[in-house]
C-alpha positions as CSV (number, residue, x, y, z in Angstrom):
1,M,0.0,0.0,0.0
2,K,1.3,3.4,-0.9
3,F,1.2,6.1,1.8
4,F,2.2,9.7,2.5
5,L,3.2,10.9,5.9
6,L,3.5,14.5,7.1
7,T,4.9,15.0,10.5
8,L,4.4,18.2,12.5
9,F,7.0,18.2,15.3
10,L,7.3,20.5,18.2
11,T,10.7,21.4,19.5
12,L,12.0,18.3,21.3
13,S,12.4,18.6,25.0
14,V,13.9,16.4,27.7
15,Y,11.5,13.6,28.5
16,S,10.6,13.9,32.1
17,Q,10.2,10.4,33.7
18,T,9.8,9.1,37.2
19,I,11.9,6.3,38.7
20,K,8.9,4.0,38.4
21,D,8.9,4.5,34.6
22,I,12.4,3.1,34.1
23,S,13.0,0.6,36.9
24,N,11.6,-2.4,38.8
25,I,11.9,-3.3,42.4
26,V,13.8,-6.6,42.8
27,G,11.5,-9.2,44.3
28,I,8.2,-7.6,43.3
29,R,7.2,-9.2,40.0
30,E,4.5,-11.1,38.2
31,N,4.6,-14.9,37.8
32,Q,3.5,-17.0,34.8
33,L,0.9,-19.8,35.2
34,I,0.0,-22.5,32.8
35,G,-2.4,-25.4,32.5
36,N,-4.1,-27.6,30.0
37,G,-7.8,-28.1,29.7
38,L,-10.9,-28.6,27.6
39,V,-13.2,-26.1,25.8
40,V,-16.6,-27.7,25.2
41,G,-19.7,-26.5,23.4
42,L,-18.0,-25.6,20.1
43,R,-19.7,-25.8,16.8
44,E,-16.8,-27.9,15.6
45,G,-14.1,-29.5,17.8
46,D,-10.7,-30.6,16.8
47,K,-11.6,-34.3,16.9
48,S,-8.0,-35.2,17.9
49,P,-7.0,-38.2,20.0
50,L,-5.7,-35.9,22.7
51,T,-9.1,-34.2,23.0
52,A,-10.8,-37.5,23.1
53,Q,-8.5,-38.8,25.8
54,M,-8.9,-35.6,27.9
55,L,-12.7,-35.8,27.5
56,K,-12.7,-39.5,28.6
57,N,-10.6,-38.6,31.7
58,L,-13.0,-35.8,32.5
59,M,-16.0,-38.2,32.3
60,Q,-14.2,-40.9,34.4
61,N,-13.5,-38.3,37.1
62,S,-17.2,-37.8,37.3
63,F,-17.7,-41.5,37.6
64,L,-19.2,-41.8,34.1
65,N,-17.9,-44.5,31.8
66,S,-20.0,-43.8,28.7
67,A,-18.1,-43.1,25.5
68,V,-18.4,-39.5,24.4
69,A,-17.5,-38.1,21.0
70,A,-15.1,-35.1,20.9
71,D,-16.9,-33.4,18.0
72,S,-17.7,-30.3,20.0
73,A,-14.6,-30.1,22.2
74,A,-11.0,-28.9,21.9
75,A,-7.9,-29.4,23.9
76,V,-6.4,-26.1,24.9
77,L,-3.4,-24.5,26.7
78,V,-4.4,-22.0,29.3
79,T,-2.0,-19.3,30.5
80,A,-2.3,-16.5,33.0
81,T,-0.2,-13.9,34.8
82,L,-0.3,-14.0,38.6
83,P,0.2,-10.4,39.8
84,A,2.6,-9.5,42.6
85,F,0.8,-9.7,46.0
86,A,-2.2,-11.5,44.6
87,R,-4.5,-12.8,47.3
88,Q,-6.8,-15.8,47.6
89,G,-10.1,-15.0,45.9
90,D,-8.7,-12.5,43.5
91,K,-9.8,-13.0,39.9
92,I,-7.3,-12.8,37.0
93,K,-7.6,-12.9,33.2
94,V,-6.7,-16.1,31.4
95,N,-5.6,-16.7,27.7
96,V,-6.8,-19.8,25.9
97,S,-5.2,-21.3,22.8
98,A,-6.1,-24.5,20.9
99,I,-3.5,-27.3,20.9
100,A,-4.5,-29.6,18.1
101,G,-6.3,-27.7,15.4
102,G,-7.5,-24.4,14.0
103,E,-11.0,-24.4,15.5
104,K,-12.7,-21.2,16.7
105,L,-13.0,-21.1,20.5
106,D,-15.4,-18.2,20.7
107,G,-18.4,-19.0,22.9
108,G,-17.0,-22.3,24.1
109,L,-16.9,-23.2,27.8
110,L,-13.5,-23.8,29.4
111,V,-14.1,-26.5,32.1
112,L,-12.4,-26.4,35.4
113,T,-8.6,-26.1,34.8
114,Q,-5.7,-26.0,37.2
115,L,-3.1,-23.3,36.6
116,K,0.4,-24.1,37.9
117,G,3.6,-22.2,38.4
118,I,7.1,-23.4,37.4
119,D,7.3,-25.2,40.8
120,G,4.4,-27.4,39.8
121,K,2.1,-26.1,42.5
122,V,-1.5,-25.0,41.7
123,Y,-2.0,-21.2,42.2
124,A,-5.3,-20.6,40.4
125,I,-8.4,-22.4,39.0
126,A,-9.8,-21.3,35.7
127,Q,-13.3,-21.8,34.2
128,G,-15.6,-19.7,32.1
129,R,-16.9,-18.7,28.7
130,V,-14.2,-18.0,26.1
131,V,-14.2,-14.8,24.0
132,G,-12.6,-15.4,20.7
133,I,-9.8,-13.2,19.3
134,E,-10.4,-11.5,16.0
135,L,-7.7,-10.3,13.6
136,A,-8.1,-7.9,10.7
137,S,-7.7,-9.2,7.2
138,A,-4.3,-8.4,5.7
139,K,-6.1,-7.2,2.5
140,T,-8.7,-4.8,3.9
141,N,-7.7,-4.3,7.6
142,R,-11.5,-4.1,8.3
143,E,-12.7,-7.6,7.5
144,K,-12.0,-9.7,10.5
145,S,-11.5,-13.4,11.0
146,Q,-11.4,-15.4,14.2
147,T,-8.3,-17.3,15.4
148,P,-8.0,-20.5,17.5
149,S,-7.3,-18.3,20.5
150,G,-9.3,-16.5,23.1
151,Y,-9.5,-15.1,26.6
152,I,-11.7,-15.0,29.7
153,Y,-11.7,-11.8,31.7
154,A,-11.6,-12.6,35.4
155,G,-11.6,-16.3,34.3
156,A,-9.4,-17.7,37.1
157,I,-9.6,-17.5,40.9
158,V,-6.4,-17.3,42.9
159,E,-6.1,-20.3,45.2
160,K,-2.6,-20.0,46.5
161,E,-0.6,-16.9,47.4
162,L,3.1,-16.4,46.9
163,P,4.9,-16.0,50.3
164,Y,6.4,-12.6,49.9
165,S,6.1,-9.7,52.4
166,L,7.6,-6.2,52.4
167,R,6.6,-5.5,56.0
168,N,10.0,-6.1,57.6
169,E,12.2,-5.0,54.7
170,K,14.9,-2.4,55.6
171,F,15.9,-1.6,52.1
172,I,14.8,-2.0,48.5
173,T,16.8,-2.8,45.4
174,L,16.0,-0.9,42.1
175,S,16.8,-2.6,38.8
176,L,16.8,-0.3,35.7
177,L,15.0,-1.5,32.6
178,E,18.3,-1.1,30.7
179,H,21.8,-0.5,31.9
180,N,22.9,3.2,31.9
181,A,25.6,4.4,34.3
182,K,24.5,8.1,33.9
183,V,20.9,7.3,34.9
184,A,21.9,5.0,37.8
185,T,24.1,7.8,39.2
186,S,21.3,10.4,38.7
187,I,18.9,8.2,40.6
188,E,21.4,7.8,43.4
189,D,21.9,11.6,43.6
190,K,18.1,12.3,43.5
191,I,17.2,10.0,46.3
192,N,20.1,11.2,48.5
193,E,19.1,14.8,47.8
194,K,15.5,14.2,48.7
195,Y,16.2,12.6,52.1
196,G,19.3,14.6,53.0
197,E,21.4,11.5,53.7
198,N,23.2,8.8,51.8
199,L,20.5,6.2,51.5
200,A,21.1,5.2,47.9
201,L,24.1,3.5,46.4
202,A,24.5,2.4,42.8
203,Y,26.3,-1.0,42.7
204,D,26.5,-1.2,38.9
205,T,24.9,0.4,35.8
206,R,21.5,-1.2,36.5
207,T,21.3,-1.8,40.3
208,I,20.7,0.8,43.0
209,E,20.2,-0.3,46.6
210,V,18.2,2.1,48.8
211,T,18.0,1.9,52.6
212,K,14.7,2.8,54.2
213,P,14.7,5.6,56.8
214,S,13.5,4.5,60.3
215,N,10.6,7.0,60.5
216,I,8.7,5.9,57.5
217,S,6.8,2.7,56.4
218,I,8.2,0.6,53.6
219,I,5.1,1.2,51.4
220,R,5.2,5.0,51.8
221,F,8.9,4.9,51.1
222,I,8.5,3.0,47.9
223,S,5.7,5.4,46.8
224,E,7.9,8.4,47.4
225,I,10.9,6.8,45.7
226,Q,8.9,5.8,42.6
227,D,7.5,9.3,42.2
228,I,10.9,11.1,42.1
229,K,11.2,12.8,38.7
230,L,14.3,12.4,36.5
231,D,15.5,14.5,33.6
232,T,16.5,11.7,31.3
233,N,16.0,10.4,27.8
234,M,16.1,6.8,28.9
235,K,13.2,5.3,27.0
236,N,10.5,2.8,27.6
237,K,9.9,0.0,25.1
238,I,7.1,-0.9,22.6
239,I,7.1,-4.5,21.6
240,I,5.4,-5.5,18.3
241,D,4.8,-9.1,17.3
242,T,4.2,-8.8,13.5
243,R,3.3,-12.5,13.1
244,K,0.7,-12.6,15.9
245,E,-0.2,-8.9,15.3
246,I,0.2,-7.9,18.9
247,I,1.4,-4.6,20.4
248,V,2.6,-4.2,23.9
249,A,3.2,-0.7,25.1
250,G,3.1,1.3,28.3
251,A,0.2,3.6,28.8
252,D,2.4,6.7,29.3
253,I,4.7,6.5,26.3
254,T,4.5,10.0,24.7
255,I,4.6,10.9,21.1
256,N,5.1,14.2,19.4
257,P,2.1,15.9,17.8
258,V,1.7,14.4,14.3
259,T,-0.5,14.3,11.3
260,I,-0.6,11.0,9.4
261,S,-2.2,10.8,5.9
262,R,-2.5,7.4,4.2
263,E,-4.5,6.1,1.3
264,N,-7.6,5.2,3.3
265,F,-7.5,7.5,6.3
266,T,-6.1,10.7,7.8
267,I,-5.5,11.2,11.5
268,R,-4.1,14.1,13.4
269,I,-3.1,13.9,17.1
270,K,-2.1,16.9,19.3
271,K,-2.3,18.3,22.8
272,S,-5.4,20.5,23.1
273,N,-5.0,24.2,24.0
274,L,-8.5,24.3,25.6
275,S,-8.9,25.5,29.1
276,D,-10.1,23.1,31.8
277,K,-13.6,24.6,31.6
278,A,-13.7,24.5,27.8
279,W,-12.4,20.9,27.8
280,E,-15.4,19.8,29.9
281,D,-17.9,21.6,27.7
282,P,-19.2,19.1,25.1
283,L,-20.3,22.0,22.8
284,V,-16.7,23.3,22.6
285,N,-14.8,20.0,22.9
286,V,-16.8,17.8,20.5
287,G,-16.1,14.2,19.6
288,I,-16.1,10.7,21.0
289,D,-14.7,10.5,24.5
290,L,-12.0,7.7,24.6
291,G,-11.3,8.2,28.3
292,D,-8.1,9.3,30.0
293,D,-8.8,12.9,28.8
294,T,-8.7,12.0,25.1
295,K,-11.3,12.8,22.4
296,V,-11.5,11.9,18.7
297,A,-13.5,14.1,16.3
298,K,-13.5,15.3,12.7
299,I,-10.6,17.4,11.3
300,P,-11.7,21.1,11.4
301,G,-12.7,22.4,8.0
302,E,-13.5,19.1,6.5
303,L,-17.0,18.6,5.2
304,I,-17.4,15.3,7.0
305,P,-19.6,14.0,9.9
306,A,-18.5,14.7,13.5
307,I,-17.8,10.9,13.9
308,D,-15.8,9.8,10.8
309,I,-13.8,6.6,10.4
310,D,-11.5,8.0,7.7
311,N,-10.6,11.5,8.9
312,A,-10.1,12.2,12.5
313,L,-8.6,14.7,14.9
314,V,-7.4,13.4,18.3
315,N,-7.3,15.9,21.1
316,T,-5.6,15.1,24.3
317,K,-5.6,17.2,27.5
318,N,-2.0,16.1,28.3
319,Q,0.9,15.2,26.1
320,P,-0.3,12.6,23.5
321,T,0.6,9.0,24.1
322,V,0.9,5.9,22.0
323,S,-2.1,4.6,23.9
324,D,-4.2,7.6,22.8
325,L,-3.2,7.0,19.2
326,M,-4.0,3.3,19.3
327,R,-7.4,3.8,20.9
328,A,-8.3,6.5,18.4
329,M,-7.3,4.2,15.5
330,K,-9.4,1.4,16.9
331,T,-12.3,3.8,17.2
332,M,-11.8,4.7,13.5
333,K,-12.2,0.9,12.9
334,L,-8.7,0.6,11.5
335,G,-7.1,-2.8,11.7
336,I,-4.1,-3.9,13.8
337,T,-2.0,-4.0,10.6
338,E,-2.6,-0.2,10.1
339,I,-1.8,0.5,13.7
340,I,1.5,-1.5,13.6
341,E,2.6,0.2,10.4
342,T,1.8,3.6,11.8
343,I,3.8,3.0,15.0
344,K,6.8,1.7,12.9
345,M,6.7,4.9,10.7
346,L,6.6,7.2,13.8
347,D,9.5,5.3,15.3
348,N,11.6,5.7,12.1
349,L,11.0,9.4,12.2
350,G,11.8,9.7,15.9
351,A,8.3,10.8,16.9
352,I,7.9,8.3,19.8
353,N,9.7,8.5,23.1
354,A,10.3,4.8,23.3
355,D,12.4,2.1,21.7
356,V,10.3,-0.1,19.3
357,E,11.3,-3.7,19.3
358,M,10.0,-6.0,16.5
359,V,9.4,-9.7,17.4
360,R,8.8,-12.3,14.7
């Protein structure tokens, strides 16, 4: 597809980030869970020996020995992410993917499935109705087809907690997302300056150990540390899987104001100059509210409807972000391929304050 791109850049300024944006706290992390199960109630199952055996085992566990055809069932892998400090009874999202065939899982029921950690212990139990994943056609970007994958929001209940507590910790260890001696030194200086004593010490280009003052709780201490602002150009990362057509990006990755014109759409994104009062006035600030202080409307001067899928103006109350652009393009009913190509172009022109990593 041929395309034309006009970028309207403002003068680049130093990207102000907080310590939270560019570091993790060692020990506080998510954990991956996995299990295998059955999705039943499909229009067409995978009819594989694996599914037949799993269905037979399920029946035997219910003390039923009758033979059951696997015509409407599919063997699946179920994965989930256990958040840090998850508690018993919490509900988490699960992802479901067919093992044996290319059947569509949308509307099927995932039966009770154990989700285990790498230690082999069961940490969550999943069950529920699967929502199928749709991908845009490579030809039109607007025609969609279902894949042999899906998800269940709040589809698993946490059964076992990870034994980790911050209560008695006397220090925390920060790990930068990428090694950078200048940034590590800056963090050490900023923390020591804030508390007026030498609490932070950078051990290498990624690791800073910080001792907690005696007159503050560990949670408040972490909150204050993470909110410290840094003047740095250390960037977050956007990960694009071109094969699976998946984009993973932080919600606060900023982009410079830009106008993009391609064969089948035009979109302009910029920070609004409206006052707080005018921003809240729907007669002044027209368009579809996307949430997070972002609206999409028609481009001024164009003789097109207020809600248009081919020509749109995206106004943001704060600095525009990649998240704002992606949500606007989805509202315009543009496919994931168009969104990926747009982000790649903006990256090539230096309009995104992040490193874009392509995964194939």
